C-alpha positions in Angstrom: -180.2 101.0 19.9 -181.8 97.8 21.4 -183.3 95.4 18.6 -185.2 92.7 19.6 -185.9 89.9 17.1 -188.6 87.8 17.8 -190.6 85.1 16.0 -191.1 81.0 16.1 -188.3 78.5 16.0 -187.0 78.1 12.6 -188.3 81.5 11.5 -185.1 83.3 10.2 -184.2 85.2 13.5 -180.7 84.7 13.0 -180.7 85.1 9.4 -181.8 88.8 10.2 -179.8 89.6 12.2 -177.0 88.3 10.1 -178.3 90.5 7.2 -178.6 93.7 9.5 -176.1 93.8 12.3 -172.4 94.6 11.7 -169.3 93.6 13.0 -169.1 96.4 15.8 -172.6 95.5 17.0 -173.5 93.2 20.1 -175.6 90.3 19.0 -177.4 88.1 22.0 -178.2 85.1 20.5 -179.1 82.0 22.7 -178.2 79.2 20.5 -174.8 80.9 19.3 -174.2 81.3 23.2 -175.6 77.6 23.6 -172.8 76.5 20.6 -170.2 78.4 22.1 -169.8 76.9 25.3 -170.7 73.4 24.4 -167.9 71.1 23.2 -166.4 70.1 19.9 -168.9 68.9 17.3 -172.4 69.3 19.2 -175.5 69.9 17.6 -176.7 73.0 16.8 -179.5 73.4 18.5 -179.8 70.2 21.1 -178.4 70.6 24.3 -178.1 69.1 27.5 -180.0 70.8 30.9 -177.0 71.5 32.7 -175.4 73.5 29.4 -178.5 75.7 28.8 -178.6 76.2 32.7 -175.4 78.0 32.1 -176.2 79.6 29.2 -179.4 80.8 30.4 -177.2 82.6 33.3 -174.7 83.7 30.9 -177.1 85.4 28.8 -178.6 87.3 31.4 -175.4 88.7 32.7 -174.8 89.6 28.9 -178.2 91.3 28.7 -177.6 93.2 31.9 -174.0 94.3 30.4 -175.1 95.1 27.2 -178.0 97.3 28.3 -175.5 99.7 30.0 -174.2 100.7 26.3 -177.3 101.5 24.1 -175.9 104.6 23.2 -172.4 103.4 21.9 -173.5 100.2 20.2 -176.5 98.6 18.9 -177.8 95.4 20.4 -179.6 92.8 18.8 -181.3 90.5 21.2 -183.2 86.8 19.9 -186.5 86.3 22.2 -188.5 84.1 20.9 -191.6 84.6 22.9 -191.2 87.4 25.2 -193.3 88.0 28.4 -194.8 90.8 29.6 -192.4 91.8 32.2 -189.5 91.5 29.0 -191.9 93.3 27.1 -192.2 96.1 29.6 -188.5 96.3 30.1 -187.7 96.8 26.2 -190.5 99.6 26.0 -188.2 101.4 28.9 -185.4 100.8 26.4 -186.6 102.2 23.4 -186.5 98.5 21.5 -187.3 98.1 18.5 -189.2 95.0 17.9 -188.8 92.8 14.6 -191.0 90.0 14.2 -189.7 87.1 11.8 -192.4 84.9 10.2 -192.0 83.6 6.9 -195.8 81.6 8.0 -196.9 78.4 10.3 -196.3 75.8 7.2 -192.5 77.4 6.2 -191.6 76.8 9.7 -193.0 73.9 10.5 -191.3 72.2 7.7 -188.0 74.3 8.9 -188.5 72.0 12.3 -189.7 68.8 9.9 -186.1 69.0 8.6 -184.1 70.6 10.6 -184.8 70.7 14.3 -185.5 68.8 17.8 -189.3 67.5 16.7 -189.8 69.0 20.4 -189.6 72.5 18.9 -193.1 71.8 16.8 -194.7 72.5 20.3 -193.0 75.6 21.1 -193.7 76.9 17.5 -197.2 75.8 17.9 -197.4 78.0 21.5 -195.8 81.2 19.6 -198.6 80.8 16.8 -201.6 81.1 19.5 -200.1 83.8 21.3 -199.5 86.0 18.5 -202.4 84.7 16.3 -204.5 87.8 14.6 -201.0 89.4 14.8 -199.7 90.6 11.7 -196.4 88.8 9.8 -193.9 91.4 10.9 -190.8 92.1 9.3 -190.0 89.1 7.4 -193.3 87.2 5.6 -191.5 86.4 2.9 -188.9 83.1 3.3 -185.4 84.9 4.9 -183.2 82.5 2.4 -183.5 78.8 0.8 -183.9 76.2 3.2 
């Protein structure tokens, strides 16, 4: 099964996957991929353009291959804000979409405390695009931050 975990930056998408995926599952998380490909001591969320170009290409390849194995294993994908094309593909693949959103105030505080300031703009875009939708899978905080 394909599980697509979506939500604004700092919502707890990775924490959701840690709580639900098993060691046998495939997890495609751009932040973890970037950290794995970065040099020692790299920041968990701040990466350069060249590294991110490599990581995005690796993510695309990983997704393509993982989709071939949905009958054998569960695949968890973090996709902050999938567009129409991605959502159509997820629908064709019979994905379960999980929205993780502890609320705008919580997200903005987490970004303030732990992320790059530019992530506030990403979160603002996410909330504008998702205005009027239910809070989804996790309206509560995913963990103590």
